N, C-alpha and C positions, 0 to 999 in steps of 0.2 A: 530338086534335091530333097531327099527325105530329111525331116527334122524331128527333134524331140523337144518337149517343153515341160516346164515345171514352175512352181512358185517357191522361191527361197525366202527364208525369213532370217534376218541378221539383227544384231544388236545395234540399234540406232542411237541417237543422242537422247537417252532417257526413256526410250520406248522401242519395241520391236518395229523393224521396217521390212516390208515385203518388196520383193523384186520378181517381176514376171520374166522368166528366162526362156529363151528359145535358141537352139543351136543345131548345127548340122548333126545328123545321126552318125556320120563318119568320124573316125578318129581324128582328133585335132593335133596340135593346137590351132585355133582359128583367130584371126584378128577380131577385135572387139568393137561393137557399136553400142554405146549407152543411148537409150531412147528416152528423152525427157518429155513427159506428158503435156497435153493441153491443160487448160484450167478446169477440166472436168474429171480428172483422175485417170488412173490406169484402167480405162474402159476397154470394151471389145475392139474398138477401132485402134487404140494404141497397141493392144495385144496383137492385132492383125499386122500392123506395121512392123512390130518386133519379129513376128513370124516371117514376114517377107525378107527382112534382113538375114535371118537364119537361112532361108531358102537360097540366098545369094552367097552363102559360105561364111557368114559372120557369127560369132558368139554374140548374141544380142540380149540385153537386159534392160527392163524398164522399171526403175525404182519408183516407189510410191512416195512422192514428195509431199503428200498431205498427212503422213503418218503421225506427225506430232499432234494433230487435232482429232485423230481417230483412225481406226484400222480400216484400210481398203475402202476409202471413201470414193464413190463414183456418183456423179451428178448428171442428170439428163441435160442435153444441150439446151433445152427450153427453160431450164430453171436458173436463170441468171441471178435472181434474188438470193438463192442459196450459195451461189459461187462466190459472190463478192465478199462476204465476211470471211470466208476461208482464205481467199487471196490476201485480203488486208491483214490477216493475222500472220502472214509469212514475212520473212525478210531475207534479203540476198545473202547475208553472212551465214545464217542458219542453213539456207539451201546449199551453199557451197560446202558446209560441213557435211551435209547429208550426201552430197555427191562424192565427197572423199570416202564416206562409208561404202558407197557403191563401188568405187574404184578398188578399195581395199578388199572387198568381197571378190571382185573379178580376179584379182591377183592370186587368190587362193585356189582358183579353178584350173585344173590340169588341162582342160580343153580350150583354155583361153590364152592368147598371146599377150602377156602382161605388158610387153613393151610396144604393142601396137594397138592403142586404145583411141577410139574416136568417139564423138558424140553428135547427136542430132536432136533438135528440139522444135516443138511446135507451139506457137503462141507463148504462153507462160514459159513453156519448156525451151522456146527459142531464146529467150533472155538467159535462161540457165545455161544453155549451150554456149552462147556468146561469152558470158562471163567466165565459164569454165575454160574456154580456149585462151582467155586472157590471163587467168591467174593460176592455172593448174598445168604444170609441166608434164604431167602424165598424159595429157590430151595431145595427140599427134595430128589430129585433123578434126574439124568441126563443121557442121552444117546448121544453119539457122533458118527456120521458116517463120515468116511474119511475126518477128519478135516485138511484141507490144512494149512501148516505152523504150525503144532503142535510144532515143534521146528524151530524157525526162526533163520537162520544163520546170518542175518543182520537186526537189528531193525531200526525203522524210527520214524518220528513224528506221523505217523498214527498208528504205532504199537510200542510204546515206550518200551514195555516189551514183550519178547518172551512168547507165551502162556504157554509153559511148566513151566516157572518160577513162575507161580501163584500156582503151586501145593502145597506148604506149607499151603496155605489158604483153601485148599479143605476141606469142611465138608460134602458135599452131596455124597452119593454113586454114582459112575460114571461107566457106561458101554461104551466100545469102540468097534465099528464094522468097520474093516478096510480091504482093499484089499491087498492081498499079492504082486500083481504086480503093485500097485499104486506107483507113484513117488511123490505124493503130498497129504499126507506125505509118504515117503518111509518106507518100513518095518523096517529098522534099527532105524528110529526115533520112530516108534510105540513101538518097543521093548525096547528102551532106557527109554521112559516115563513109560512103564509098570514096568520095573525094579525099577525105581525111586519111583513110587507109592508104590510098595511092600516094599521097604526099609523104607519108611515113615510110613508104616502101614495104608495106606489109603484104604478104601473099594472100590474095583474096579474089573472089569472083562473085559480085553482087548482080542480081538480075531482077528487074521489075517485069512481071508478066502482064501483058496488055489485057484489059478486061477482067482481071482476076481481083477478088477482094480477100478479106480476112478469112482464114480457114479454107482456102481454095483446094487444099490437098486432102481434106477429109470427106470421104464419100458418104458420110452420115449427116452432113450439114447442108442446108439449102445453098450455101455459098460454094459448094463443090464445083470445080471447073476441071473437067476431065482432061482437056488438052494441056492446061497448065500443070496439072498434077502429074501427068505422065512425063512431061518434059522435065519437071523438077526432080522426079524420081530418077530418071536417066542421068541427069546432072549429078545427083547425090551419089549414085553408084559409081560414076566415073571419078568423082572426087575421092571417095574412100578407096576405090581401087588403086588410084594413083599414090595416095599417101599412106595407106595402111597395109597394102600388099607389097610395098617396096622391100 
């Protein structure tokens, strides 16, 4: 499917926020997928993921969740020392404010179906996707990839509530794609949240991929696992096809 792309700039919370936008070239409106970045910014990998969703018929947008600390920050995968201070300066409440800004932007786009918005996130973005599905009623379906800190052992001012404790508020169907050998989150935490959601009767589908670790879906990282990535992608498309194309 032919696509078109652009960078949009909107008024964020005290500073301009960029969104990388990719959408089908054909006339819409199209269901929406918000793509929440890893801890390395809206880099070429995240842009390629956004393009892939557009190629599947979605209006896709990846907001720059680092914008409060600088415009269009992108960090190499090898520069963890630079990543950590930026992550530690974020907090879940502000991130959800920024996601609301992104949703409000989408609602102004004639080619986007404002009533069919989904989200997907990777690593840091996985946590953003999970919390969005719990607290934001505009989100109609969500997918979470290896959400670090799904169960937070120690909360803080930047994370006043452990992500898993938002589960009672969950209204959107949520899919989880996790690595069996990952330690952030470890398999035991994934299984605990899976069981909790089942007990609550929440619509969800969590899977631990055998032999896969953190970042298994990113083809620019040493942890890339082609088999797990392809299966997770097919699952993700099926999830969004079921709940956003209804």
